[in-house]
N, C-alpha and C positions, 0 to 999 in steps of 0.2 A: 207412105203409111209408117207411123212410128211403131217400133216393136218393143215389147216389154219382156223382161225375163222374170218368171215366177219361180220362186224357190219355196219349198215346204220342208219344215223340220217336224217330223212325225213325233219325236220325243217331246218337243216343246209345244206341239200343236199350234205352230205359228207359220204364217205364210208371209213372204216378203216379195213385193212387186218392185222390181228395179226398173226405173224409167230412164236412167242415164248411166252410161258406163263411166267408171273412174271419176265420179263426182265426189267432191269433198263436202260432207254434211256439216252445215253450220249450226242447225238447230232441228229439234224434233217437236212437232205440234200434235197434241192429242185432239183428233177431230171427232171422235165419239168414243164411247167406252170400249177400250181394248183395240182401238184403231189409231195408229200413229203415222204421221206423214213427216218425211225428212225433206228439208229444204237446203239449198246451197247458198253461197254468199250473195247471189243475185235474186234470192227469194223464189227460185224456181224449184218445183217439186222434183225430187230425184228418186224417191222411193216411198213405199207405204208398207207398214207392217200390220198384220191382223192377227191378234192373239185369240186363242180358243177357236181357231178357224173351222174345225170340223163341227162345232156346235152352233155356228152362225150360218144364217142363210144370206150369204154375201154375194151380190152380183158384182163381180170384179169390174166388168166393163162400165156399169153404171157408177160405181164408186169412183173410178178414174175420171170419167167424163163429167159427172155432175158435182160430186162433193168437192173434189180438188179444185175445180174451176171456181166454185162459189167461195171457197176459202181463199184462193188467190186474190179474188176481188176484195175480200174483207181485209186482207193484209195490205 
């Protein structure tokens, strides 16, 4: 089972879900308004940032499983 690290910055109201340790980010893709995914040089998702986190009804598990997988197929 893969483990994720979730960090939350209360001042910025931003959550970051780290999917890989020590990964070098090659690019960032906006996958929906205020939701950004970081990918590495092999186009693997290494993290996701959610802005205005407290104002969104975000199901983090669904976001990781569904949206990131569909984006990976599109790229």
